[in-house]
N, C-alpha and C positions, 0 to 999 in steps of 0.2 A: 492808750489812755493814761493820763498821769495818775500817780498813786493817790493824790488828793481827791480824785473823782471816782475812785474804785468803790467807795461805800463799804460793802460787806466783804472786803477783800483782804487777803493776806499780804499783799505786795510790799516789796521793798522800794518800789518806785523806779527801779531799773531792772529790766528783764535780764536774768543771768543766762546767757547762752551756754550750750553744752561745754562743760569742762570735764575732762576725763580724770576722775579721782580714783586711784587704785588703793585698796586697803589690803595689806599683806598679812596673811595668817600663817605663812610658813608651811613646810611639809610638802604637799603635792605640787604638780606642775601648775604654774600660774595661769595657764590657759584652760585648765579643767574646771568646769562649773560645779558649784555645789548647789544642788537643787533643793530648794525649800518647799514647804507644803503649799505655798501660794504661787508656785511657778517661778520662784526667785532664783537667780544665781546669787546666793547669799554671800559668796566670796567677795562680792562688790560692796557689801553693806558692813559697816562697823558691827562687830559681833553683838554688842550690847543692845542693838536695835532690831535685830533680825526677828526675834519672837514677836515684838510689837507690830512689825510690818505684816507678818503672817496673820496675826490676830485681827489687825485692822482690815485686811483684805477679805475677811469673811462678812463685812458689813453689808455689801451689796455686790452683785456679780460684775457690774461694769467697772468698778474701781478695783483693779487688781493690785497685787503686791508690787509689781514693777512700776505701775503708775504712781503709787504712793511714794515709792523710793525715788522716782524721778522728780517728783514735785519737791521732795525734801532737799535733794541735791540743789535744785534750782533756787529754792527759797532761802536756805540757810547753810548749804554746804555741810549738813549734818552737825551743826553747832547748836546744842539745846539752849545756850545762853545768848544766842544772837538777838540783837535789837537793831532795827533799821533806822535810818535818819528820820523817817516819818512816824516811828513809834511801833512798827510791827514787832511782835515778840515771839521768841522761842524757836524751836526746831521747825515748826510749821508756819511761823511768821504771821500770826493773827493780829489784826488790829484790836485794841482793847474793847471797843464796842461790839465787834463781832464775837470776840471771845466770851463776853458777858452772856451772850445769847446761846452760844454753841458749846462752850467749854465743858468737858466732862472730867470727873475725877476717876482716873483709871489706874494710877501708878503710885501716888503718894501714900506714905505710911507714917503713922505717929510713933511715938517712942515704944509703944507696946507691939508694933508691927501690924496694927489694924489700919484700914483705910482712914486717911486723915480728913476726908470730907471736903477737901479743898481742890478745886480745879485750877491747876497752875500751868500757864503757858510755857513756863521754863522747865517743867518736868516732862521729860521726853515722852513717856508713855501717855500722859494726858494729851500732849500736843498731837501725837500720831493718831490716837483714837478719835480726837476731835476733828482732825483733818479728814479722816475717812467718813465720819458722820456728816460733816458739811458737804463733802464731795457727793455723797449718795443723795443727800437732800437736793442738791443742785441737779443731779441727773434726773431725779423724779420731776422736779420743777420744769426743767427744759423739755422733757418728754411731754408734759401737759400742754406745751405751747403748740405742738404738732407742726413744727417747722422742719423743713427738709435738711438733710445733712447727717453726717456721722455722729451718733450720740456721744461718743467720747470726746470728739473735737468740740462739740457744742458745750459739753460740760466743762471742759478745760477753759473754754472762752468765757463761760459764765463765772468761773472761779476767778478769772482775771478782771473782767469788766463788769460783772454783776449780771444776774439772770434777766433783769429788765431789758438790757441791751440786746439780748438774744431775741426777745419778743419784738423789740422795736425794729430791728433790722431783718427779721425773718431768717436769722442764721448768725454766723460769726460776724461781729461788727467790723467795719473797715478801719480799725485802729491798728497802726503799725505795731504798737506794743503788744496788743492782744494776739495778733497774728503771729508775732515772733514768739510769744509765750507758748502758744499751742504747738508750734513747730519744735520749739526747744524741748518741751516735755515729751512729745512723741518720739523725738530722736533719742532722748535719754532713756526712755522706757526699754528700748531694745538692749541697752547695756545691762539692765538688771533682769532680763528675761533668760531663763534657762530652758533648754529644750526638754519637754516632758513626754513627747509622743513615743510610741514603741518602735518607730522606724529607725532608731539609732542615730538621730541627728546629734551632731556635736553642738556645743554651746554656740559656736559660730554659725552653724547651719540654722539653728533656731532663731538667731538674731536676724539672719538674712530673710527668713520667712516673715518675721515680725515687721521688719522694715518695709517689705513689699505689701503686706496685708493692711498696713495702716492707710494705704492709698486705695483700698478696694472701693469701687464706685466712682473713681476719678475718670474723667473722659479720656479716651484715646485721642492723641494728637500727633499726627505724623510730623516728625522732626522736633516735637515739643518735649520739654522736661530735661532735667540735668541733676547733678548731685545737690543742687539747691532746692529741688522739688519740682512740682508741675510748672510748665512754662508754655508759652505760645508757640505753636508750630508754624510751618510754612507749607506752601503747596497745598496738598490735601488737608493739612492741619492748620491752615491759616485761620486765625480768629478763634481757635480752640485752645484753651489752657489745659494741659494735661501731660500725659506720658505716652511715648510709643514703647514698643516691646523692649528695645535695647536701653532706653534711658531709665526705665523702671529697674532693670537688672543693674545698671551702672549705679543708680541711687542706692539700691539695697546692699550691694557689696561694699560700696564706699562707707556707708554709715555703720554696717555691721562690723566692719574692720576698724571703726573709729578713725576713719580717714587715711588708713594706711594703704589701702588698695584702690586705685583709680583705674577702672577698666576703660578701654577704648570706647568710642561712642556707638559703633555699629555692631550688629549681631555677627556679621561675618568676621570682624576682628576679635570680638569677645570669645568666640569659640576656639581661638588660638592661644588664649591665656589660661593660667591656672594649670591644674593637673588633669590629664585625660583619665576618665573613668569609664569602664565598660558599662553599657546601659543596664546590664543585669545586676550591677552592684551599686545602683543609685541610692543615695541617702537624702533625707530631707535637707534642703539648703543647697543642693547641687544645682548647677545651671545647665539647662538643656537647650541646645540649638536644634532647629528642625529645618531640613532642606525641603521645603514645600514645593518649590518650583524647579527642581532639578538637583541631582546629586552634587554635593560639594558646595552648593550655594545656600548657606544657612541664613535664610531670609526671615526667620522668626526665632525668638528666644524666650524662654520662660524659666521659672524657678520651681523645682520639684518640692512638693510638700509632704510626700509620703502617701501611702494608700492609693497610689495610682492617680494622684491629683497634682496639678500645677497651678500657680498663680501667675497671671500674665496680663499684658495689655494687648487685646486681640487685634482689632482693626478699626478703621474709621466708623463712627456711629455706635461703637460699643464702649464699654468701660472696663477698667481693671477688675478682673474677676477670677474666681476659682473655676477650673475646668478639669474634665477627665483627660488624662493623657491619651486615652483611646480616640479622642476626637481628631488626633493628628494622623490616624491610620498607620500606614506602613512607611511614612516619610522617614528617610534616614535621619538618625539622631547623632549628635555629638555632645557628650556629657563632660562638664568641667567642674572641678572642685577647687574652692578657694578657702583661705583661712587656715 
């Protein structure tokens, strides 16, 4: 949908697809995440904004720190003085009419150091806190419509197209811009996500899990899916848009590596890539191949989440889901690590 029709939207008028922006702080290894209180890899965030992102992430559970950071990158590239051709303002790119309704004074100070009482879209703290406030309102609004679909995807679509369009279409509207916006933000979210579980996941492993989990509930489609997302399958997957087991793994590894690692398409080929890991030493984010129909024929593949669980695309008629690794019984396993 064009920016002129967004109504209560932040938009610039052109969806900004994922661009990898790296901010160097020196010192430790560039691949080592710095974990913030909101599950952030704060190394990816300009230092002056990290505290605001963590504070904004406390507004409501659905809108996490990585989601807020991803939106800011897409909207303004972290530029608090940004102004779009259609008049969207500040780090979070609010249109003036929307800002008038939602703007909060969170950051500005007067000469004495006290709050200045002015909600300014060009003041980064004000913009970030307003963004979270508006996101959380949208999440609640969309939930009230009782439409099917992932709540975060629906909220992001409402952020782009307006909540009324979610109700009108009973889900994400069929606008190319809105669909690209949702895909862009979800892809960028993994960039800002640091692993926080106790399973010892690396930052890369945490991103692999995040990339797979954002498709939870997506139909299984034999032969369907790719690094571009869900796709129509063939044979047993004809007419079904989704993922099969290996395309889900291919997607997750590709996007977790920011496009640096493209795995082969089949599970049998994927288990020959990366680094072999003994099953007793699995960590979250590792890829697990299962030989369900005979030793050496790794005909199913999944992503280990820790705690004895995997995320995978199981079989026709089912959806991407989390399962216990015990469901695969004593089937031979081949564990590979990437990143």
